[in-house]
RODO-2510 file (C-alpha; in nm, 4 decimals, decimal comma):
residues 305
     n   res          X          Y          Z
     1     x    -2,1055    17,9254    17,9661
     2     x    -1,9307    18,1970    17,8084
     3     x    -1,5818    18,2433    17,8706
     4     x    -1,3697    18,2047    18,1715
     5     x    -1,1362    17,9185    18,2515
     6     x    -1,3936    17,8420    18,5179
     7     x    -1,7041    17,9819    18,3503
     8     x    -1,8072    17,9914    17,9917
     9     x    -2,0947    18,1969    17,8580
    10     x    -2,2172    18,0866    17,5206
    11     x    -2,5186    18,3064    17,5036
    12     x    -2,6676    18,6399    17,5877
    13     x    -3,0256    18,7265    17,6022
    14     x    -3,2732    18,9756    17,4919
    15     x    -3,6037    18,8698    17,6211
    16     x    -3,6390    18,6442    17,9200
    17     x    -3,8084    18,5088    18,2234
    18     x    -4,1510    18,5544    18,3756
    19     x    -4,4094    18,3047    18,4883
    20     x    -4,5563    18,1432    18,1798
    21     x    -4,9256    18,2301    18,1672
    22     x    -5,0424    17,9704    17,9155
    23     x    -5,1340    17,6372    18,0757
    24     x    -5,0033    17,4207    17,7875
    25     x    -4,6708    17,6032    17,7833
    26     x    -4,6400    17,5686    18,1605
    27     x    -4,7141    17,1969    18,1383
    28     x    -4,4445    17,1482    17,8765
    29     x    -4,1981    17,3486    18,0846
    30     x    -4,2679    17,1371    18,3937
    31     x    -4,2252    16,8129    18,2012
    32     x    -3,9011    16,9372    18,0449
    33     x    -3,7547    17,0461    18,3769
    34     x    -3,8600    16,7213    18,5457
    35     x    -3,6971    16,5190    18,2693
    36     x    -3,3806    16,7203    18,3100
    37     x    -3,3804    16,6538    18,6840
    38     x    -3,4322    16,2806    18,6370
    39     x    -3,1471    16,2711    18,3852
    40     x    -2,9229    16,4402    18,6457
    41     x    -2,8444    16,7250    18,4090
    42     x    -2,6200    17,0027    18,5252
    43     x    -2,2644    16,8801    18,4745
    44     x    -2,1855    17,1356    18,2064
    45     x    -1,9827    17,4456    18,2935
    46     x    -2,1795    17,7495    18,4094
    47     x    -2,3727    17,9207    18,1288
    48     x    -2,2534    17,6872    17,8532
    49     x    -2,6146    17,6451    17,7397
    50     x    -2,6493    18,0208    17,6894
    51     x    -2,9854    18,1911    17,7234
    52     x    -3,3042    18,1741    17,5203
    53     x    -3,3063    18,3430    17,1830
    54     x    -3,6371    18,5152    17,0978
    55     x    -3,7625    18,2201    16,8918
    56     x    -3,6724    17,9760    17,1704
    57     x    -3,3337    17,8364    17,0631
    58     x    -3,0243    17,8553    17,2823
    59     x    -2,8075    18,1506    17,1855
    60     x    -2,8080    18,5270    17,2110
    61     x    -3,1258    18,7285    17,2393
    62     x    -3,1578    18,7963    16,8665
    63     x    -2,9438    18,5203    16,7203
    64     x    -2,9404    18,1391    16,7602
    65     x    -2,5958    18,0010    16,8359
    66     x    -2,4470    17,6573    16,7720
    67     x    -2,4762    17,5715    17,1436
    68     x    -2,7463    17,3366    17,2773
    69     x    -2,9968    17,4451    17,5433
    70     x    -3,0002    17,3198    17,9028
    71     x    -2,7099    17,2231    18,1280
    72     x    -2,6926    16,8552    18,0300
    73     x    -2,3557    16,7205    17,9178
    74     x    -2,2827    16,4569    17,6520
    75     x    -2,4783    16,1819    17,8317
    76     x    -2,7519    16,3913    17,9927
    77     x    -3,0707    16,5809    17,9215
    78     x    -3,1096    16,9500    18,0058
    79     x    -3,3892    17,2053    17,9803
    80     x    -3,4675    17,5755    18,0100
    81     x    -3,7780    17,7921    18,0387
    82     x    -3,8178    18,1617    17,9695
    83     x    -4,0689    18,4404    17,9213
    84     x    -4,0471    18,8099    17,8479
    85     x    -4,2320    19,1364    17,8083
    86     x    -4,1063    19,4257    17,5979
    87     x    -4,2641    19,7596    17,5112
    88     x    -4,1165    19,9967    17,2538
    89     x    -4,1393    20,3733    17,2823
    90     x    -4,4073    20,3594    17,0102
    91     x    -4,6360    20,1592    17,2393
    92     x    -4,5917    19,8155    17,0770
    93     x    -4,6124    19,5312    17,3314
    94     x    -4,4508    19,1909    17,2856
    95     x    -4,4912    18,8921    17,5191
    96     x    -4,2995    18,5685    17,4617
    97     x    -4,2984    18,2405    17,6552
    98     x    -4,1068    17,9262    17,5691
    99     x    -3,9127    17,6149    17,6665
   100     x    -3,6212    17,4181    17,5244
   101     x    -3,4880    17,0676    17,5849
   102     x    -3,1329    16,9577    17,5008
   103     x    -3,0287    16,5924    17,4665
   104     x    -2,6671    16,4741    17,5020
   105     x    -2,5393    16,8241    17,4183
   106     x    -2,6220    16,7382    17,0558
   107     x    -2,9935    16,7798    16,9821
   108     x    -3,2246    17,0620    17,0920
   109     x    -3,6026    17,0955    17,0599
   110     x    -3,7705    17,4249    17,1489
   111     x    -4,1073    17,5949    17,1389
   112     x    -4,2180    17,9540    17,1904
   113     x    -4,5373    18,1572    17,1758
   114     x    -4,5442    18,5243    17,0761
   115     x    -4,8181    18,7803    17,1365
   116     x    -4,7738    19,1246    16,9826
   117     x    -5,0111    19,4211    17,0301
   118     x    -5,0175    19,6795    16,7504
   119     x    -5,0634    19,9844    16,9752
   120     x    -5,2510    20,2707    16,8094
   121     x    -5,1345    20,1560    16,4646
   122     x    -5,4196    19,9010    16,4647
   123     x    -5,6025    19,9578    16,7958
   124     x    -5,7146    19,6434    16,9743
   125     x    -5,5465    19,4008    16,7338
   126     x    -5,2964    19,1316    16,8339
   127     x    -5,0655    18,9103    16,6283
   128     x    -5,0059    18,5688    16,7866
   129     x    -4,7372    18,3338    16,6610
   130     x    -4,6200    17,9855    16,7594
   131     x    -4,2631    17,8700    16,6924
   132     x    -4,1403    17,5100    16,6956
   133     x    -3,7639    17,4748    16,6660
   134     x    -3,5033    17,2020    16,6323
   135     x    -3,1223    17,2162    16,6301
   136     x    -2,8517    16,9563    16,5701
   137     x    -2,4844    16,9990    16,6534
   138     x    -2,2935    16,8470    16,3629
   139     x    -1,9286    16,9169    16,4550
   140     x    -1,6846    17,0881    16,6885
   141     x    -1,7006    17,2223    17,0422
   142     x    -1,7194    17,5975    17,1001
   143     x    -1,5115    17,5875    17,4197
   144     x    -1,3026    17,2756    17,4537
   145     x    -1,1481    17,2654    17,1053
   146     x    -0,8902    17,5320    17,1912
   147     x    -0,6206    17,3622    16,9858
   148     x    -0,8054    17,4349    16,6607
   149     x    -0,9689    17,7367    16,4971
   150     x    -1,2665    17,5203    16,3917
   151     x    -1,5897    17,6357    16,5620
   152     x    -1,8868    17,4415    16,6894
   153     x    -2,1356    17,4123    16,4026
   154     x    -2,5078    17,3408    16,4250
   155     x    -2,7946    17,3403    16,1788
   156     x    -3,1489    17,4259    16,2786
   157     x    -3,5011    17,5113    16,1778
   158     x    -3,7785    17,7270    16,3219
   159     x    -4,1303    17,6568    16,1974
   160     x    -4,3578    17,9553    16,2599
   161     x    -4,7375    17,9789    16,2441
   162     x    -4,9122    18,3175    16,2595
   163     x    -5,2573    18,2682    16,4115
   164     x    -5,3871    18,6121    16,3099
   165     x    -5,2732    18,6230    15,9489
   166     x    -5,6096    18,7402    15,8119
   167     x    -5,6176    19,0595    16,0171
   168     x    -5,3069    19,2749    15,9579
   169     x    -5,0465    19,0646    15,7674
   170     x    -5,2721    18,9760    15,4748
   171     x    -5,3936    19,3346    15,4403
   172     x    -5,0298    19,4484    15,4142
   173     x    -4,9625    19,2026    15,1322
   174     x    -4,8116    18,9002    15,3124
   175     x    -4,8523    18,5773    15,1147
   176     x    -4,8766    18,3055    15,3796
   177     x    -4,9506    18,2473    15,7472
   178     x    -4,6842    17,9805    15,8132
   179     x    -4,3296    17,9083    15,7028
   180     x    -4,0002    17,7537    15,8144
   181     x    -3,6714    17,9374    15,8684
   182     x    -3,3575    17,7278    15,8116
   183     x    -3,0205    17,8293    15,9568
   184     x    -2,6627    17,7240    16,0179
   185     x    -2,4617    17,8632    16,3111
   186     x    -2,0910    17,8612    16,3962
   187     x    -1,9804    17,9515    16,7517
   188     x    -1,6292    17,9757    16,8956
   189     x    -1,4832    18,0811    17,2317
   190     x    -1,1236    18,2067    17,2544
   191     x    -0,9813    18,1972    17,6080
   192     x    -0,7975    18,5120    17,7161
   193     x    -0,8231    18,6659    17,3692
   194     x    -0,9176    19,0238    17,4691
   195     x    -0,6611    19,1620    17,7190
   196     x    -0,6899    18,8428    17,9182
   197     x    -1,0675    18,8173    17,8870
   198     x    -1,2471    18,5415    17,7002
   199     x    -1,4150    18,6199    17,3683
   200     x    -1,7135    18,4543    17,2016
   201     x    -1,8004    18,5059    16,8356
   202     x    -2,0987    18,3608    16,6504
   203     x    -2,2096    18,3782    16,2886
   204     x    -2,5482    18,2526    16,1679
   205     x    -2,6855    18,2401    15,8158
   206     x    -3,0655    18,2170    15,7948
   207     x    -3,2929    18,1392    15,4984
   208     x    -3,6198    18,3228    15,5702
   209     x    -3,9102    18,5139    15,4209
   210     x    -4,0546    18,6250    15,7563
   211     x    -4,1872    18,9793    15,7886
   212     x    -4,0971    19,1258    16,1301
   213     x    -3,9829    18,7814    16,2496
   214     x    -4,3179    18,6379    16,1270
   215     x    -4,5516    18,8691    16,3175
   216     x    -4,6586    19,0178    15,9821
   217     x    -4,6712    18,6855    15,7991
   218     x    -4,4320    18,5477    15,5388
   219     x    -4,3455    18,6601    15,1880
   220     x    -4,5027    18,9630    15,0281
   221     x    -4,5939    19,1618    14,7224
   222     x    -4,2272    19,2546    14,6632
   223     x    -4,0963    18,8975    14,6905
   224     x    -4,2194    18,5553    14,7983
   225     x    -3,8841    18,3754    14,7960
   226     x    -3,6523    18,2928    15,0843
   227     x    -3,3649    18,5348    15,1440
   228     x    -3,0273    18,4511    15,3005
   229     x    -2,9804    18,6829    15,5990
   230     x    -2,6612    18,7105    15,8112
   231     x    -2,6723    18,7284    16,1918
   232     x    -2,3734    18,8040    16,4172
   233     x    -2,2967    18,7969    16,7901
   234     x    -1,9971    18,9002    17,0001
   235     x    -1,9493    18,8754    17,3760
   236     x    -1,6596    18,9401    17,6164
   237     x    -1,6450    18,8029    17,9706
   238     x    -1,5339    19,0840    18,2018
   239     x    -1,5566    18,8577    18,5078
   240     x    -1,6425    18,4940    18,5619
   241     x    -2,0079    18,5936    18,6021
   242     x    -2,0404    18,9085    18,3898
   243     x    -2,0458    18,9478    18,0107
   244     x    -2,0979    19,2362    17,7709
   245     x    -2,1629    19,2162    17,3996
   246     x    -2,3661    19,3073    17,0941
   247     x    -2,5668    19,1394    16,8193
   248     x    -2,6841    19,2125    16,4671
   249     x    -2,9659    19,0465    16,2738
   250     x    -3,0484    19,1254    15,9112
   251     x    -3,4142    19,0981    15,8084
   252     x    -3,5690    19,0632    15,4615
   253     x    -3,7776    19,3431    15,3095
   254     x    -4,0721    19,1720    15,1380
   255     x    -4,3607    19,4191    15,1816
   256     x    -4,3994    19,7450    14,9911
   257     x    -4,6301    19,8824    15,2640
   258     x    -4,3263    19,9716    15,4778
   259     x    -3,9498    19,9313    15,4734
   260     x    -3,8246    19,6642    15,7114
   261     x    -3,4906    19,7369    15,8757
   262     x    -3,2265    19,5291    16,0516
   263     x    -3,2178    19,4706    16,4272
   264     x    -2,9355    19,5313    16,6777
   265     x    -2,8818    19,4908    17,0505
   266     x    -2,6161    19,5683    17,3117
   267     x    -2,6304    19,3759    17,6387
   268     x    -2,4891    19,3158    17,9838
   269     x    -2,5475    18,9624    18,1168
   270     x    -2,4966    18,8511    18,4775
   271     x    -2,4877    18,4864    18,5910
   272     x    -2,5454    18,4885    18,9690
   273     x    -2,5825    18,1071    18,9801
   274     x    -2,5418    17,8248    18,7309
   275     x    -2,9217    17,8064    18,6858
   276     x    -3,0109    18,1751    18,6554
   277     x    -2,9073    18,4534    18,4174
   278     x    -3,0126    18,8183    18,4287
   279     x    -2,9685    19,0456    18,1282
   280     x    -3,0130    19,4156    18,0562
   281     x    -3,0123    19,5154    17,6896
   282     x    -3,0762    19,8030    17,4523
   283     x    -3,2684    19,6886    17,1459
   284     x    -3,2957    19,8677    16,8109
   285     x    -3,5690    19,7256    16,5850
   286     x    -3,5946    19,9961    16,3197
   287     x    -3,9286    20,0437    16,1442
   288     x    -4,2270    19,8510    16,2765
   289     x    -4,5351    19,9019    16,0561
   290     x    -4,5845    20,2805    16,0365
   291     x    -4,3484    20,3753    16,3228
   292     x    -3,9770    20,4371    16,2565
   293     x    -3,6821    20,3894    16,4927
   294     x    -3,8495    20,1567    16,7400
   295     x    -3,6227    20,0807    17,0361
   296     x    -3,6489    19,9564    17,3922
   297     x    -3,4529    19,9104    17,7140
   298     x    -3,5481    19,5896    17,8927
   299     x    -3,4509    19,3400    18,1634
   300     x    -3,4595    18,9651    18,1207
   301     x    -3,3955    18,6392    18,3060
   302     x    -3,3663    18,2686    18,2269
   303     x    -3,3904    17,9496    18,4332
   304     x    -3,1974    17,6441    18,3094
   305     x    -3,1271    17,2902    18,4353
***
């Protein structure tokens, strides 16, 4: 999707594909992919649906973009499925599985399930979180509107439910087990903008009170109100099938038990076929609970139709 006259990449990923272990998630993925096949999705330019953002939306690994998931064009349905495993140097383990369905390149519905192990910080404990997302493209086209500076703009929500709120999050001072993030994203591709290479820029503004994305609940003893947090992405297409870039995501600091820091990533994404993307990235998460400077190198993949 991104950026070549032949190929456009509108997303880069952090965490991606493995077989989805949960039966319900697998069933949803199969239905979504079957629907996409029936609708004859796949007319969109390579990678224009991007990859799966950690909460399930189409976009970069950390940041949702204004693009819609799947490869369906304006009169088609598309779908994607992803999963990932990441382990920081502090021993924290995160597993994510999810699916997304895009309709007419306008509406997207996504779902994801997170499972996070607290390492030796809280031995044997796991935080599980479910995310249900929706996105609506309200104006513009990130790629085809080259005669105007106006970007593609989408609004979205991500409703998150922490299943293990009473174990660690509540003890740290979190106020609630469920909440909804609201966001608006603007994405634009400039053809040949960087020494002949295509450039993608994205800006997202999120209203959230999630602690560590929601793994430590929502709100806290320092504040229980939503905060407006900026998120940014940049990617350059070095070849038709190869992109490099970076992302930034600000996070609120609601708990006095520890200082929450912003997240960053730098990535290389390869698109060997129109249905598959492979990504290597370096992720900086900052403080997680009692461990500072948590970071990880990981590989990821996504399957889209």
